[in-house]
C-alpha positions as CSV (number, residue, x, y, z in Angstrom):
1,M,12.2,-2.5,10.0
2,T,10.7,-3.4,6.7
3,S,9.5,-7.0,6.8
4,D,6.8,-9.4,5.4
5,R,5.0,-9.9,8.4
6,W,6.9,-13.0,9.5
7,W,5.9,-13.6,13.1
8,A,9.4,-13.4,14.2
9,Y,9.0,-9.5,14.0
10,N,6.1,-9.6,16.3
11,H,8.3,-8.4,19.3
12,L,9.1,-5.1,17.6
13,P,6.5,-2.2,18.2
14,V,4.3,-1.6,15.4
15,R,5.3,1.8,15.1
16,R,9.1,0.5,14.2
17,R,7.7,-1.7,11.6
18,Q,6.9,-1.5,8.0
19,V,5.4,-3.9,5.5
20,C,7.3,-4.7,2.3
21,W,5.8,-2.6,-0.7
22,S,5.6,-5.8,-3.0
23,H,3.8,-7.7,-0.1
24,L,1.3,-4.9,0.3
25,R,0.9,-4.7,-3.6
26,R,0.2,-8.5,-3.7
27,D,-2.3,-7.9,-0.8
28,F,-4.1,-5.0,-2.6
29,E,-4.3,-7.3,-6.2
30,F,-5.7,-10.2,-4.2
31,L,-8.3,-7.6,-2.7
32,A,-9.0,-6.2,-6.1
33,E,-10.2,-9.6,-7.4
34,G,-12.9,-9.5,-4.6
35,R,-16.1,-7.9,-4.2
36,G,-17.8,-4.7,-3.0
37,S,-15.7,-2.7,-0.7
38,D,-12.8,-5.3,-0.8
39,K,-12.5,-4.6,-4.5
40,D,-12.6,-0.9,-4.2
41,L,-9.8,-1.0,-1.6
42,G,-7.8,-3.1,-3.1
43,H,-7.9,-1.0,-6.5
44,A,-7.1,2.3,-4.5
45,G,-4.2,0.6,-3.0
46,L,-2.8,-0.5,-6.1
47,S,-3.2,3.1,-7.2
48,V,-1.0,4.4,-4.2
49,C,1.5,1.6,-4.9
50,K,1.6,2.4,-8.7
51,E,2.2,6.3,-7.8
52,L,4.7,5.9,-5.2
53,L,6.9,3.1,-7.0
54,W,6.7,5.3,-10.3
55,A,8.0,8.5,-8.2
56,W,10.8,6.3,-6.4
57,E,11.8,5.0,-9.9
58,I,12.2,8.6,-11.2
59,Y,14.3,9.7,-8.1
60,T,16.6,6.8,-8.5
61,H,17.2,8.2,-11.8
62,T,17.3,11.8,-11.6
63,G,17.9,12.4,-8.0
64,D,15.5,15.2,-7.8
65,R,14.2,15.1,-4.3
66,R,12.1,17.8,-5.1
67,E,9.7,16.0,-7.9
68,L,9.6,12.7,-5.7
69,T,8.1,15.0,-2.9
70,R,5.7,16.8,-5.5
71,R,4.8,13.3,-7.1
72,V,4.2,11.7,-3.5
73,R,2.1,14.5,-2.3
74,A,0.4,14.8,-5.5
75,A,-0.5,10.9,-4.9
76,A,-1.4,11.3,-1.4
77,N,-3.9,14.3,-2.4
78,A,-5.7,12.3,-5.5
79,N,-6.1,9.3,-2.9
80,S,-7.2,11.4,0.2
81,K,-10.9,10.6,-0.1
82,P,-11.5,7.0,-1.3
83,S,-14.7,5.7,-2.4
84,Y,-14.5,3.0,0.3
85,A,-14.1,5.5,3.0
86,N,-17.8,5.3,4.2
87,T,-18.7,1.7,3.8
88,P,-18.3,-0.7,6.8
89,P,-15.4,-2.9,7.3
90,S,-15.6,-6.2,6.0
91,T,-14.5,-9.5,8.0
92,P,-10.7,-9.5,8.5
93,A,-8.8,-11.6,5.5
94,T,-7.1,-14.8,6.5
95,A,-3.5,-15.0,5.6
96,R,-2.6,-16.4,2.5
97,P,0.2,-18.7,2.0
98,G,3.5,-17.1,0.7
99,C,3.2,-13.9,2.7
């Protein structure tokens, strides 16, 4: 189930839910405007979104599943060791209106 994290979906097990990519991208943009490790996380997340959505765009126009797989794997490898990996977590972000 892909959703925007609306409370009505909370009854579903976490493993059955996926957050909408547009909402994730918005969250990463919000973090990228922040400071410190939040900013790093935001930029890394935006990079992943960009690569994934670009790979999907290519797939929808070409139907080339091998190229889609190659691009997704390349993006995953490029982002496998983000710069924020060793920083302590910050305080949880509060929910923003509109998400």
